[in-house]
Backbone as a printed PyTorch tensor [residue, N CA C, xyz], in Angstrom:
tensor([[[ 254.9550,  -61.4500,  146.1460],
         [ 254.0440,  -62.5790,  145.9930],
         [ 254.4250,  -63.6940,  146.9700]],

        [[ 253.4390,  -64.3490,  147.5130],
         [ 253.6780,  -65.4560,  148.4430],
         [ 253.8910,  -66.7370,  147.6420]],

        [[ 255.0140,  -67.4230,  147.8900],
         [ 255.3340,  -68.6520,  147.1600],
         [ 255.1970,  -69.8870,  148.0320]],

        [[ 255.4220,  -69.7400,  149.3390],
         [ 255.2550,  -70.8510,  150.2770],
         [ 254.6810,  -70.3180,  151.5780]],

        [[ 254.0510,  -71.2000,  152.3350],
         [ 253.5680,  -70.8570,  153.6720],
         [ 254.0010,  -71.9610,  154.6230]],

        [[ 254.5740,  -71.5600,  155.7540],
         [ 255.0340,  -72.5210,  156.7430],
         [ 254.5850,  -72.0220,  158.1100]],

        [[ 253.7470,  -72.8090,  158.7560],
         [ 253.2480,  -72.3910,  160.0540],
         [ 252.4320,  -73.4890,  160.7130]],

        [[ 251.5180,  -73.0710,  161.5690],
         [ 250.6680,  -74.0170,  162.2860],
         [ 249.3350,  -74.1570,  161.5710]],

        [[ 248.9020,  -75.3950,  161.4020],
         [ 247.6090,  -75.6370,  160.7580],
         [ 246.5040,  -75.3240,  161.7620]],

        [[ 245.8740,  -74.1700,  161.5990],
         [ 244.8610,  -73.7030,  162.5410],
         [ 243.5400,  -74.4410,  162.3380]],

        [[ 243.1610,  -74.6330,  161.0780],
         [ 241.9390,  -75.3870,  160.7600],
         [ 242.0480,  -75.9390,  159.3530]],

        [[ 241.2620,  -76.9950,  159.0860],
         [ 241.2940,  -77.5670,  157.7420],
         [ 239.9300,  -78.1000,  157.3420]],

        [[ 239.6420,  -77.9340,  156.0680],
         [ 238.4540,  -78.4780,  155.4240],
         [ 238.9200,  -79.0410,  154.0850]],

        [[ 238.1180,  -79.8830,  153.4430],
         [ 238.5540,  -80.4630,  152.1630],
         [ 238.8970,  -79.4450,  151.0860]],

        [[ 238.3490,  -78.2330,  151.1840],
         [ 238.5920,  -77.2420,  150.1420],
         [ 239.4500,  -76.0580,  150.5880]],

        [[ 239.7330,  -75.9380,  151.8830],
         [ 240.4940,  -74.7770,  152.3620],
         [ 241.1050,  -75.0450,  153.7300]],

        [[ 242.2130,  -74.3560,  154.0000],
         [ 242.8570,  -74.4330,  155.3080],
         [ 243.1750,  -73.0230,  155.7820]],

        [[ 243.4090,  -72.9090,  157.0730],
         [ 243.9570,  -71.6660,  157.6160],
         [ 245.2860,  -72.0260,  158.2670]],

        [[ 246.3390,  -71.3580,  157.8170],
         [ 247.6670,  -71.5700,  158.3720],
         [ 248.0830,  -70.3130,  159.1100]],

        [[ 248.4550,  -70.4690,  160.3620],
         [ 248.8890,  -69.3320,  161.1790],
         [ 250.4050,  -69.2330,  161.1060]],

        [[ 250.8780,  -68.1150,  160.6050],
         [ 252.3220,  -67.8930,  160.4770],
         [ 252.6420,  -66.4560,  160.8740]],

        [[ 253.5350,  -66.2790,  161.8150],
         [ 253.9110,  -64.9340,  162.2490],
         [ 252.7650,  -64.1520,  162.8530]],

        [[ 251.8420,  -64.8580,  163.5070],
         [ 250.7190,  -64.1750,  164.1430],
         [ 249.5790,  -63.8310,  163.2010]],

        [[ 249.6860,  -64.2560,  161.9410],
         [ 248.6390,  -63.9760,  160.9440],
         [ 248.0650,  -65.2930,  160.4490]],

        [[ 246.7450,  -65.3690,  160.3240],
         [ 246.1060,  -66.5610,  159.7800],
         [ 245.8300,  -66.3810,  158.3020]],

        [[ 246.3910,  -67.2480,  157.4830],
         [ 246.2160,  -67.1660,  156.0320],
         [ 245.2320,  -68.2450,  155.5780]],

        [[ 244.1790,  -67.8150,  154.8860],
         [ 243.2490,  -68.7810,  154.3130],
         [ 243.7840,  -69.2120,  152.9490]],

        [[ 243.8960,  -70.5280,  152.7680],
         [ 244.4710,  -71.0670,  151.5340],
         [ 243.5100,  -72.1010,  150.9500]],

        [[ 243.1400,  -71.9160,  149.6990],
         [ 242.2770,  -72.8760,  149.0150],
         [ 243.1370,  -74.0370,  148.5170]],

        [[ 242.6370,  -75.2610,  148.6500],
         [ 243.4420,  -76.4410,  148.3100],
         [ 242.6050,  -77.4730,  147.5320]],

        [[ 243.2770,  -78.3510,  146.7730],
         [ 242.5780,  -79.4790,  146.1580],
         [ 242.5010,  -80.6370,  147.1490]],

        [[ 241.6520,  -81.6090,  146.8550],
         [ 241.5130,  -82.7780,  147.7390],
         [ 242.8170,  -83.5480,  147.8870]],

        [[ 243.6070,  -83.5810,  146.8270],
         [ 244.8670,  -84.3160,  146.8810],
         [ 245.8050,  -83.7420,  147.9360]],

        [[ 245.7350,  -82.4410,  148.1510],
         [ 246.5530,  -81.8120,  149.1970],
         [ 245.9390,  -82.0600,  150.5670]],

        [[ 244.6210,  -82.0040,  150.6550],
         [ 243.9390,  -82.2380,  151.9390],
         [ 244.3290,  -83.5850,  152.5300]],

        [[ 244.4560,  -84.5960,  151.6720],
         [ 244.7960,  -85.9450,  152.1310],
         [ 246.1860,  -86.0240,  152.7530]],

        [[ 247.0390,  -85.0290,  152.4670],
         [ 248.4130,  -85.0620,  152.9770],
         [ 248.6310,  -84.1190,  154.1690]],

        [[ 247.5790,  -83.4660,  154.6150],
         [ 247.7280,  -82.4960,  155.7100],
         [ 247.9630,  -83.1790,  157.0520]],

        [[ 248.7110,  -82.5220,  157.9360],
         [ 248.8640,  -83.0520,  159.2990],
         [ 247.5950,  -82.7880,  160.1010]],

        [[ 247.5640,  -83.2450,  161.3280],
         [ 246.4210,  -82.9640,  162.2010],
         [ 246.3860,  -81.4770,  162.5390]],

        [[ 245.1980,  -80.9660,  162.8410],
         [ 245.0600,  -79.5690,  163.2440],
         [ 245.9740,  -79.2960,  164.4350]],

        [[ 246.6830,  -78.1740,  164.3630],
         [ 247.6400,  -77.8330,  165.4180],
         [ 249.0540,  -78.2490,  165.0750]],

        [[ 249.2140,  -79.0360,  164.0120],
         [ 250.5370,  -79.4900,  163.5930],
         [ 251.2290,  -78.5020,  162.6820]],

        [[ 252.5110,  -78.7560,  162.4600],
         [ 253.3020,  -77.9100,  161.5670],
         [ 252.9350,  -78.2250,  160.1250]],

        [[ 252.7540,  -77.1890,  159.3210],
         [ 252.2870,  -77.3730,  157.9430],
         [ 253.0660,  -76.4720,  156.9910]],

        [[ 253.4640,  -77.0260,  155.8730],
         [ 254.1330,  -76.2450,  154.8250],
         [ 253.4300,  -76.5180,  153.4960]],

        [[ 253.0500,  -75.4520,  152.8090],
         [ 252.4070,  -75.5860,  151.5030],
         [ 253.1150,  -74.7160,  150.4720]],

        [[ 253.1830,  -75.2180,  149.2550],
         [ 253.6030,  -74.3880,  148.1260],
         [ 252.3810,  -73.5740,  147.7160]],

        [[ 252.5830,  -72.3330,  147.3540],
         [ 251.4460,  -71.4380,  147.1360],
         [ 251.4920,  -70.7450,  145.7850]],

        [[ 250.3360,  -70.6620,  145.1390],
         [ 250.1390,  -69.7810,  143.9880],
         [ 249.3180,  -68.6060,  144.4990]],

        [[ 249.8980,  -67.4240,  144.4360],
         [ 249.2670,  -66.2040,  144.9580],
         [ 248.6830,  -65.4440,  143.7770]],

        [[ 247.3680,  -65.4030,  143.7010],
         [ 246.7020,  -64.7760,  142.5600],
         [ 246.0520,  -63.4650,  142.9990]],

        [[ 246.4730,  -62.3850,  142.3500],
         [ 245.9870,  -61.0510,  142.6810],
         [ 245.1040,  -60.5500,  141.5520]],

        [[ 243.9020,  -60.1150,  141.9210],
         [ 242.9910,  -59.5100,  140.9550],
         [ 242.6550,  -58.1050,  141.4240]],

        [[ 241.9540,  -57.3740,  140.5930],
         [ 241.6290,  -55.9900,  140.9310],
         [ 240.8930,  -55.8830,  142.2600]],

        [[ 239.9820,  -56.8400,  142.5110],
         [ 239.1410,  -56.7380,  143.6970],
         [ 239.3670,  -57.8710,  144.6930]],

        [[ 240.4300,  -58.6510,  144.5020],
         [ 240.5910,  -59.8160,  145.3800],
         [ 242.0250,  -60.3390,  145.3530]],

        [[ 242.3990,  -61.0190,  146.4260],
         [ 243.6690,  -61.7460,  146.4840],
         [ 243.3730,  -63.1300,  147.0200]],

        [[ 243.8400,  -64.1500,  146.3260],
         [ 243.5730,  -65.5240,  146.7410],
         [ 244.8660,  -66.3200,  146.8060]],

        [[ 244.9370,  -67.2050,  147.7900],
         [ 246.0730,  -68.1100,  147.9250],
         [ 245.5970,  -69.5280,  147.6360]],

        [[ 246.3370,  -70.2310,  146.7760],
         [ 246.0320,  -71.6130,  146.4430],
         [ 247.2300,  -72.4490,  146.8620]],

        [[ 246.9870,  -73.4450,  147.7250],
         [ 248.0830,  -74.2040,  148.2980],
         [ 248.1620,  -75.6370,  147.8060]],

        [[ 249.3890,  -76.1620,  147.7600],
         [ 249.6310,  -77.5010,  147.2390],
         [ 250.6910,  -78.2190,  148.0620]],

        [[ 250.4950,  -79.5160,  148.2270],
         [ 251.4290,  -80.3180,  149.0140],
         [ 252.6950,  -80.6330,  148.2210]],

        [[ 252.6010,  -80.6800,  146.8870],
         [ 253.7670,  -81.0500,  146.0690],
         [ 253.9970,  -80.0330,  144.9490]],

        [[ 255.2350,  -79.9990,  144.4810],
         [ 255.5650,  -79.0880,  143.3830],
         [ 254.8500,  -79.5090,  142.0950]],

        [[ 254.5900,  -80.8250,  141.9390],
         [ 253.8890,  -81.3100,  140.7380],
         [ 252.4690,  -80.7590,  140.6880]],

        [[ 251.7770,  -80.7500,  141.8490],
         [ 250.4210,  -80.1990,  141.8930],
         [ 250.4300,  -78.7270,  141.5090]],

        [[ 251.3610,  -77.9770,  142.0750],
         [ 251.4250,  -76.5450,  141.7770],
         [ 251.7490,  -76.3070,  140.3080]],

        [[ 252.6670,  -77.0890,  139.7610],
         [ 253.0500,  -76.9340,  138.3640],
         [ 251.8620,  -77.1950,  137.4390]],

        [[ 251.1310,  -78.2810,  137.6920],
         [ 249.9860,  -78.6230,  136.8440],
         [ 248.8820,  -77.5780,  137.0000]],

        [[ 248.6620,  -77.1000,  138.2310],
         [ 247.6750,  -76.0450,  138.4670],
         [ 247.9990,  -74.8160,  137.6160]],

        [[ 249.2670,  -74.4030,  137.6360],
         [ 249.6690,  -73.2260,  136.8600],
         [ 249.5360,  -73.4700,  135.3630]],

        [[ 249.7750,  -74.7060,  134.9240],
         [ 249.5800,  -75.0350,  133.5060],
         [ 248.0930,  -74.9280,  133.1370]],

        [[ 247.2380,  -75.4180,  134.0200],
         [ 245.7940,  -75.3480,  133.7580],
         [ 245.3290,  -73.9030,  133.6090]],

        [[ 245.9280,  -72.9940,  134.3730],
         [ 245.5250,  -71.5890,  134.3230],
         [ 245.8920,  -70.9210,  132.9990]],

        [[ 246.7910,  -71.5480,  132.2210],
         [ 247.1570,  -70.9760,  130.9170],
         [ 246.1070,  -71.2830,  129.8620]],

        [[ 245.1440,  -72.1380,  130.2060],
         [ 244.1150,  -72.5460,  129.2420],
         [ 242.9230,  -71.6020,  129.3220]],

        [[ 242.5120,  -71.1040,  128.1780],
         [ 241.3650,  -70.2020,  128.1090],
         [ 240.1160,  -70.8650,  128.6960]],

        [[ 239.4390,  -70.1550,  129.5810],
         [ 238.2060,  -70.6720,  130.1650],
         [ 238.4100,  -71.4050,  131.4830]],

        [[ 239.6730,  -71.5990,  131.8850],
         [ 239.9270,  -72.2620,  133.1650],
         [ 240.5350,  -71.2670,  134.1470]],

        [[ 239.7680,  -70.9580,  135.1750],
         [ 240.2450,  -70.0800,  136.2310],
         [ 240.7830,  -70.9060,  137.3810]],

        [[ 241.2740,  -70.2390,  138.4310],
         [ 241.8820,  -70.9800,  139.5430],
         [ 240.9370,  -71.9400,  140.2640]],

        [[ 239.6890,  -71.5600,  140.4420],
         [ 238.7720,  -72.4490,  141.1580],
         [ 238.4390,  -73.6960,  140.3350]],

        [[ 238.3190,  -73.5270,  139.0220],
         [ 238.0800,  -74.6890,  138.1710],
         [ 239.3420,  -75.5510,  138.1100]],

        [[ 240.5020,  -74.9070,  138.1440],
         [ 241.7590,  -75.6450,  138.1900],
         [ 241.8360,  -76.5330,  139.4230]],

        [[ 241.3700,  -76.0070,  140.5630],
         [ 241.3280,  -76.8090,  141.7930],
         [ 240.3600,  -77.9770,  141.6440]],

        [[ 239.2360,  -77.7460,  140.9820],
         [ 238.2580,  -78.8250,  140.7600],
         [ 238.8950,  -79.9680,  139.9680]],

        [[ 239.7000,  -79.6120,  138.9640],
         [ 240.3620,  -80.6350,  138.1530],
         [ 241.2910,  -81.4630,  139.0280]],

        [[ 242.0960,  -80.7880,  139.8710],
         [ 243.0440,  -81.5020,  140.7270],
         [ 242.3540,  -82.2350,  141.8740]],

        [[ 241.1230,  -81.8560,  142.1690],
         [ 240.3620,  -82.5900,  143.1840],
         [ 239.7170,  -83.8330,  142.5770]],

        [[ 239.4150,  -83.7580,  141.2800],
         [ 238.7710,  -84.8860,  140.6090],
         [ 239.7500,  -85.9060,  140.0560]],

        [[ 240.9770,  -85.4600,  139.7600],
         [ 242.0100,  -86.3410,  139.2100],
         [ 243.3360,  -86.0180,  139.8830]],

        [[ 244.0840,  -87.0480,  140.2850],
         [ 245.4100,  -86.7390,  140.8030],
         [ 246.3160,  -86.3790,  139.6300]],

        [[ 247.5060,  -85.8710,  139.9220],
         [ 248.4000,  -85.3690,  138.8770],
         [ 248.7240,  -86.4560,  137.8440]],

        [[ 249.0290,  -87.6610,  138.3170],
         [ 249.3830,  -88.7540,  137.3930],
         [ 248.2210,  -89.0840,  136.4670]],

        [[ 247.0040,  -89.1470,  137.0160],
         [ 245.8350,  -89.4690,  136.1920],
         [ 245.5390,  -88.3630,  135.1860]],

        [[ 245.7050,  -87.1160,  135.6060],
         [ 245.4750,  -86.0000,  134.6950],
         [ 246.4550,  -86.0510,  133.5330]],

        [[ 247.7250,  -86.2900,  133.8410],
         [ 248.7290,  -86.3720,  132.7790],
         [ 248.4240,  -87.5270,  131.8360]],

        [[ 247.9740,  -88.6420,  132.4090],
         [ 247.6350,  -89.7960,  131.5810],
         [ 246.4680,  -89.4580,  130.6530]],

        [[ 245.4700,  -88.7470,  131.1830],
         [ 244.3210,  -88.3470,  130.3600],
         [ 244.7600,  -87.4630,  129.1970]],

        [[ 245.6780,  -86.5560,  129.4570],
         [ 246.1620,  -85.6530,  128.4150],
         [ 246.9360,  -86.4370,  127.3620]],

        [[ 247.8720,  -87.2760,  127.8000],
         [ 248.7070,  -88.0450,  126.8780],
         [ 247.8690,  -89.0010,  126.0350]],

        [[ 246.8400,  -89.6010,  126.6530],
         [ 246.0070,  -90.5870,  125.9580],
         [ 244.7500,  -89.9740,  125.3320]],

        [[ 244.6210,  -88.6390,  125.4340],
         [ 243.4380,  -87.9350,  124.9030],
         [ 242.1410,  -88.5400,  125.4340]],

        [[ 242.1180,  -88.8010,  126.7310],
         [ 240.9510,  -89.4180,  127.3570],
         [ 239.9310,  -88.3320,  127.7330]],

        [[ 239.1960,  -87.8820,  126.7170],
         [ 238.2150,  -86.8130,  126.8980],
         [ 237.1060,  -87.2460,  127.8560]],

        [[ 236.6900,  -88.4890,  127.7480],
         [ 235.5930,  -88.9940,  128.5860],
         [ 235.9380,  -88.8830,  130.0640]],

        [[ 237.1360,  -89.3140,  130.4330],
         [ 237.5520,  -89.2570,  131.8390],
         [ 237.6800,  -87.8140,  132.3110]],

        [[ 238.2710,  -86.9670,  131.4900],
         [ 238.4350,  -85.5550,  131.8610],
         [ 237.0830,  -84.8680,  132.0570]],

        [[ 236.1500,  -85.1500,  131.1530],
         [ 234.8480,  -84.4750,  131.2330],
         [ 233.9710,  -85.0270,  132.3520]],

        [[ 234.4530,  -86.0850,  133.0400],
         [ 233.7110,  -86.5940,  134.1980],
         [ 233.9760,  -85.7600,  135.4490]],

        [[ 234.9890,  -84.8820,  135.3770],
         [ 235.3120,  -84.0080,  136.5070],
         [ 234.2600,  -82.9100,  136.6030]],

        [[ 233.7970,  -82.6510,  137.8180],
         [ 232.7700,  -81.6270,  138.0270],
         [ 233.2330,  -80.2750,  137.4830]],

        [[ 232.4000,  -79.6750,  136.6310],
         [ 232.7120,  -78.3660,  136.0730],
         [ 233.4300,  -78.4110,  134.7290]],

        [[ 233.8380,  -79.6140,  134.3100],
         [ 234.5560,  -79.7510,  133.0320],
         [ 233.6450,  -80.4150,  132.0090]],

        [[ 233.2670,  -79.6660,  130.9920],
         [ 232.4610,  -80.2280,  129.9110],
         [ 233.3590,  -80.7840,  128.8220]],

        [[ 232.7480,  -81.3450,  127.8080],
         [ 233.5280,  -81.9760,  126.7300],
         [ 234.4530,  -80.9830,  126.0330]],

        [[ 233.9440,  -79.7930,  125.7310],
         [ 234.7690,  -78.8140,  125.0030],
         [ 235.9690,  -78.3710,  125.8300]],

        [[ 235.7450,  -78.1870,  127.1270],
         [ 236.8590,  -77.7910,  128.0030],
         [ 237.8650,  -78.9220,  128.1130]],

        [[ 237.3670,  -80.1630,  128.1900],
         [ 238.2590,  -81.3280,  128.2600],
         [ 239.1130,  -81.4130,  126.9920]],

        [[ 238.4950,  -81.1670,  125.8460],
         [ 239.2410,  -81.2020,  124.5830],
         [ 240.2990,  -80.1070,  124.5560]],

        [[ 239.9590,  -78.9310,  125.0970],
         [ 240.9070,  -77.8230,  125.1370],
         [ 242.0950,  -78.1580,  126.0350]],

        [[ 241.8240,  -78.8160,  127.1680],
         [ 242.9020,  -79.2230,  128.0810],
         [ 243.8750,  -80.1530,  127.3660]],

        [[ 243.3310,  -81.1360,  126.6520],
         [ 244.1810,  -82.0960,  125.9340],
         [ 245.0210,  -81.3890,  124.8740]],

        [[ 244.3920,  -80.5540,  124.0670],
         [ 245.0960,  -79.8800,  122.9720],
         [ 246.1940,  -78.9540,  123.5020]],

        [[ 245.8730,  -78.1770,  124.5470],
         [ 246.8210,  -77.1680,  125.0060],
         [ 247.9060,  -77.7090,  125.9240]],

        [[ 247.6710,  -78.8500,  126.5690],
         [ 248.6820,  -79.3900,  127.4740],
         [ 249.5030,  -80.5180,  126.8630]],

        [[ 249.0600,  -81.0490,  125.7300],
         [ 249.7330,  -82.2200,  125.1490],
         [ 251.2230,  -81.9870,  124.9540]],

        [[ 251.5990,  -80.8050,  124.4560],
         [ 253.0100,  -80.5350,  124.1840],
         [ 253.7710,  -80.0810,  125.4240]],

        [[ 253.0570,  -79.8750,  126.5310],
         [ 253.7160,  -79.3930,  127.7520],
         [ 253.9410,  -80.5050,  128.7670]],

        [[ 253.4530,  -81.7070,  128.4530],
         [ 253.5890,  -82.8330,  129.3790],
         [ 254.4320,  -83.9210,  128.7360]],

        [[ 255.4270,  -84.3620,  129.4480],
         [ 256.2990,  -85.4400,  128.9820],
         [ 255.4620,  -86.7080,  128.8330]],

        [[ 255.4310,  -87.3200,  127.6410],
         [ 254.5980,  -88.5190,  127.4510],
         [ 254.9510,  -89.6560,  128.3970]],

        [[ 256.2040,  -89.7200,  128.8500],
         [ 256.5940,  -90.7710,  129.7900],
         [ 255.8480,  -90.6120,  131.1070]],

        [[ 255.5470,  -89.3500,  131.4940],
         [ 254.8490,  -89.1020,  132.7490],
         [ 253.4130,  -89.6040,  132.7070]],

        [[ 252.8840,  -89.8040,  131.5020],
         [ 251.5180,  -90.2820,  131.3770],
         [ 251.3900,  -91.7880,  131.3680]],

        [[ 252.5110,  -92.4820,  131.5080],
         [ 252.4660,  -93.9400,  131.4700],
         [ 252.2080,  -94.5370,  132.8370]],

        [[ 251.5830,  -95.7000,  132.8300],
         [ 251.3790,  -96.4480,  134.0770],
         [ 252.6190,  -97.2890,  134.3100]],

        [[ 253.4130,  -96.9030,  135.2960],
         [ 254.6280,  -97.6670,  135.5800],
         [ 254.2620,  -98.9540,  136.2900]],

        [[ 254.4990, -100.0620,  135.6250],
         [ 254.2470, -101.3600,  136.2450],
         [ 255.5900, -102.0720,  136.3530]],

        [[ 256.4030, -101.6120,  137.2770],
         [ 257.7350, -102.1740,  137.4140],
         [ 257.7100, -103.4050,  138.2980]],

        [[ 258.6210, -104.3060,  138.0360],
         [ 258.7350, -105.5250,  138.8330],
         [ 259.2990, -105.1800,  140.1980]],

        [[ 259.0140, -105.9840,  141.2390],
         [ 259.5660, -105.7360,  142.5590],
         [ 261.0860, -105.6660,  142.4820]],

        [[ 261.6610, -104.6560,  143.1160],
         [ 263.1060, -104.5150,  143.1210],
         [ 263.6510, -103.8180,  141.8920]],

        [[ 262.7550, -103.3300,  141.0160],
         [ 263.2220, -102.6260,  139.8230],
         [ 263.9140, -101.3350,  140.2500]],

        [[ 264.9090, -100.8830,  139.4900],
         [ 265.6480,  -99.6840,  139.8720],
         [ 264.7740,  -98.4450,  139.8540]],

        [[ 265.1220,  -97.4560,  140.6890],
         [ 264.3240,  -96.2270,  140.7350],
         [ 264.4210,  -95.4290,  139.4520]],

        [[ 265.3580,  -95.7960,  138.5620],
         [ 265.5360,  -95.0690,  137.3100],
         [ 264.5940,  -95.5610,  136.2260]],

        [[ 263.4770,  -96.1870,  136.6100],
         [ 262.5480,  -96.7500,  135.6230],
         [ 262.0570,  -95.7010,  134.6420]],

        [[ 261.8540,  -94.4740,  135.1220],
         [ 261.3670,  -93.4260,  134.2310],
         [ 262.3940,  -93.1360,  133.1400]],

        [[ 263.6810,  -93.1590,  133.4970],
         [ 264.7410,  -92.9460,  132.5110],
         [ 264.7420,  -94.0840,  131.4930]],

        [[ 264.5130,  -95.2950,  131.9610],
         [ 264.4590,  -96.4520,  131.0590],
         [ 263.3010,  -96.2940,  130.0740]],

        [[ 262.1520,  -95.8510,  130.5630],
         [ 260.9980,  -95.6450,  129.6780],
         [ 261.3030,  -94.5870,  128.6300]],

        [[ 261.9650,  -93.5230,  129.0510],
         [ 262.3000,  -92.4620,  128.1040],
         [ 263.2820,  -92.9840,  127.0540]],

        [[ 264.2940,  -93.7510,  127.4960],
         [ 265.2610,  -94.3240,  126.5630],
         [ 264.5760,  -95.2880,  125.5880]],

        [[ 263.6060,  -96.0450,  126.1070],
         [ 262.8730,  -96.9880,  125.2520],
         [ 262.0920,  -96.2400,  124.1810]],

        [[ 261.4180,  -95.1760,  124.5880],
         [ 260.6620,  -94.3880,  123.6120],
         [ 261.5860,  -93.7710,  122.5700]],

        [[ 262.7330,  -93.2460,  123.0180],
         [ 263.6840,  -92.6470,  122.0790],
         [ 264.1880,  -93.7090,  121.0910]],

        [[ 264.4030,  -94.9330,  121.6030],
         [ 264.8520,  -96.0150,  120.7360],
         [ 263.8250,  -96.3560,  119.6770]],

        [[ 262.5580,  -96.4220,  120.0770],
         [ 261.4900,  -96.7300,  119.1230],
         [ 261.3190,  -95.6010,  118.1070]],

        [[ 261.4580,  -94.3630,  118.5750],
         [ 261.3440,  -93.2210,  117.6610],
         [ 262.5050,  -93.2150,  116.6650]],

        [[ 263.6880,  -93.6650,  117.1180],
         [ 264.8360,  -93.7530,  116.2190],
         [ 264.6040,  -94.8110,  115.1350]],

        [[ 263.7380,  -95.7820,  115.4470],
         [ 263.3920,  -96.8260,  114.4730],
         [ 262.2850,  -96.3760,  113.5180]],

        [[ 261.8130,  -95.1310,  113.7030],
         [ 260.8350,  -94.5820,  112.7710],
         [ 259.4130,  -94.4590,  113.2870]],

        [[ 259.1790,  -94.8480,  114.5490],
         [ 257.8320,  -94.7460,  115.1040],
         [ 257.5770,  -93.3280,  115.6140]],

        [[ 256.3650,  -92.8260,  115.3870],
         [ 255.9940,  -91.5030,  115.8970],
         [ 255.9110,  -91.5590,  117.4190]],

        [[ 256.0500,  -90.4050,  118.0660],
         [ 256.0690,  -90.3640,  119.5300],
         [ 254.8320,  -91.0020,  120.1430]],

        [[ 253.6560,  -90.6610,  119.6310],
         [ 252.4260,  -91.2060,  120.2000],
         [ 252.3560,  -92.7200,  120.0130]],

        [[ 252.7830,  -93.1780,  118.8530],
         [ 252.7750,  -94.6180,  118.5740],
         [ 253.7770,  -95.3400,  119.4780]],

        [[ 254.9580,  -94.7440,  119.6710],
         [ 255.9790,  -95.3340,  120.5400],
         [ 255.4680,  -95.4180,  121.9710]],

        [[ 254.7820,  -94.3750,  122.4170],
         [ 254.2440,  -94.3810,  123.7820],
         [ 253.2340,  -95.5090,  123.9650]],

        [[ 252.3600,  -95.6850,  122.9660],
         [ 251.3530,  -96.7480,  123.0490],
         [ 252.0030,  -98.1300,  123.0430]],

        [[ 253.0560,  -98.2840,  122.2840],
         [ 253.7530,  -99.5680,  122.2290],
         [ 254.3880,  -99.8930,  123.5800]],

        [[ 255.0300,  -98.8700,  124.1800],
         [ 255.6750,  -99.0820,  125.4800],
         [ 254.6280,  -99.3670,  126.5450]],

        [[ 253.5110,  -98.6230,  126.5050],
         [ 252.4570,  -98.8420,  127.4980],
         [ 251.8760, -100.2420,  127.3620]],

        [[ 251.6970, -100.7010,  126.1170],
         [ 251.1710, -102.0570,  125.8950],
         [ 252.1320, -103.1020,  126.4530]],

        [[ 253.4320, -102.8570,  126.2830],
         [ 254.4300, -103.7910,  126.8180],
         [ 254.3770, -103.8160,  128.3370]],

        [[ 254.2220, -102.6340,  128.9430],
         [ 254.1220, -102.5550,  130.4070],
         [ 252.8620, -103.2630,  130.8900]],

        [[ 251.7520, -103.0240,  130.1890],
         [ 250.4860, -103.6700,  130.5610],
         [ 250.5860, -105.1890,  130.4480]],

        [[ 251.4690, -105.6420,  129.5590],
         [ 251.6500, -107.0820,  129.3720],
         [ 252.6160, -107.6980,  130.3650]],

        [[ 253.0980, -106.8610,  131.2990],
         [ 253.9660, -107.3840,  132.3510],
         [ 255.4450, -107.2150,  132.0990]],

        [[ 255.8230, -106.4300,  131.0830],
         [ 257.2430, -106.2270,  130.7920],
         [ 257.9240, -105.4800,  131.9290]],

        [[ 259.2010, -105.7690,  132.1360],
         [ 260.0010, -105.1280,  133.1760],
         [ 260.4640, -103.7650,  132.6820]],

        [[ 260.2280, -102.7230,  133.4870],
         [ 260.6300, -101.3740,  133.1040],
         [ 262.0520, -101.0640,  133.5500]],

        [[ 262.8220, -102.0800,  133.8990],
         [ 264.1740, -101.8450,  134.3850],
         [ 265.2550, -102.0050,  133.3320]],

        [[ 264.8770, -102.4020,  132.1060],
         [ 265.8710, -102.6460,  131.0670],
         [ 265.3330, -102.1500,  129.7300]],

        [[ 265.9550, -101.1040,  129.1820],
         [ 265.4600, -100.4800,  127.9570],
         [ 265.5160, -101.4320,  126.7650]],

        [[ 266.6070, -102.1680,  126.6300],
         [ 266.7510, -103.0750,  125.4790],
         [ 265.6680, -104.1560,  125.4800]],

        [[ 265.4340, -104.7340,  126.6630],
         [ 264.4060, -105.7760,  126.7660],
         [ 263.0240, -105.1950,  126.5320]],

        [[ 262.8080, -103.9710,  126.9910],
         [ 261.5050, -103.3330,  126.8320],
         [ 261.2420, -103.0040,  125.3730]],

        [[ 262.2780, -102.5720,  124.6590],
         [ 262.1300, -102.2940,  123.2250],
         [ 261.7580, -103.5770,  122.4880]],

        [[ 262.4460, -104.6690,  122.8030],
         [ 262.1490, -105.9610,  122.1480],
         [ 260.7110, -106.3940,  122.4370]],

        [[ 260.2780, -106.2070,  123.6760],
         [ 258.9090, -106.5840,  124.0490],
         [ 257.8920, -105.7060,  123.3110]],

        [[ 258.2060, -104.4120,  123.2090],
         [ 257.2960, -103.4850,  122.5140],
         [ 257.2070, -103.8480,  121.0310]],

        [[ 258.3410, -104.1830,  120.4180],
         [ 258.3470, -104.5590,  119.0050],
         [ 257.6550, -105.8870,  118.7660]],

        [[ 257.7860, -106.7890,  119.7300],
         [ 257.1480, -108.1100,  119.5950],
         [ 255.6410, -108.0020,  119.6340]],

        [[ 255.1530, -106.9440,  120.2660],
         [ 253.7060, -106.7670,  120.3760],
         [ 253.0890, -106.1310,  119.1550]],

        [[ 253.9130, -105.7410,  118.1860],
         [ 253.3720, -105.1190,  116.9740],
         [ 252.7070, -106.1450,  116.0830]]])
């Protein structure tokens, strides 16, 4: 199975590229989020690849980041979502927005993606909710100069609130409300106090 492709970008379109490697041109289907990160035609290109083999076909799906590939593969575990619809989801929502929709059960936003109806959006939320870290669904609004470990601080804050008896979903909403209110994501203790003050 092909896991990565590294070669010359022979041609590119918003939905597909051809990468020439070892004298062979490989057609790779991509989401818009990957297209935005491609080099100019003729440049060196490396993509992470999901190689899908069917009885009558072989398709390559390429991604600029491991997060895109991971989410794509998660989408394929959902009944009714094939690889092309999975690409549509990643073209309509970036990875962060998709995770946020799942964590916040934002059916309306999910069903606005071309090809995704309400029932499919509900299925995505139900089946991915336990596979996505709730911290990844938060909007990080860190102050300038905040440490790069902000995600760890958010996780520690949520764990602290859960230790105080709050359910995970409730703790996530409290932390998000504190962030939306301008709280600094660089200090777990201060963030917990801000989240509790907002109750």
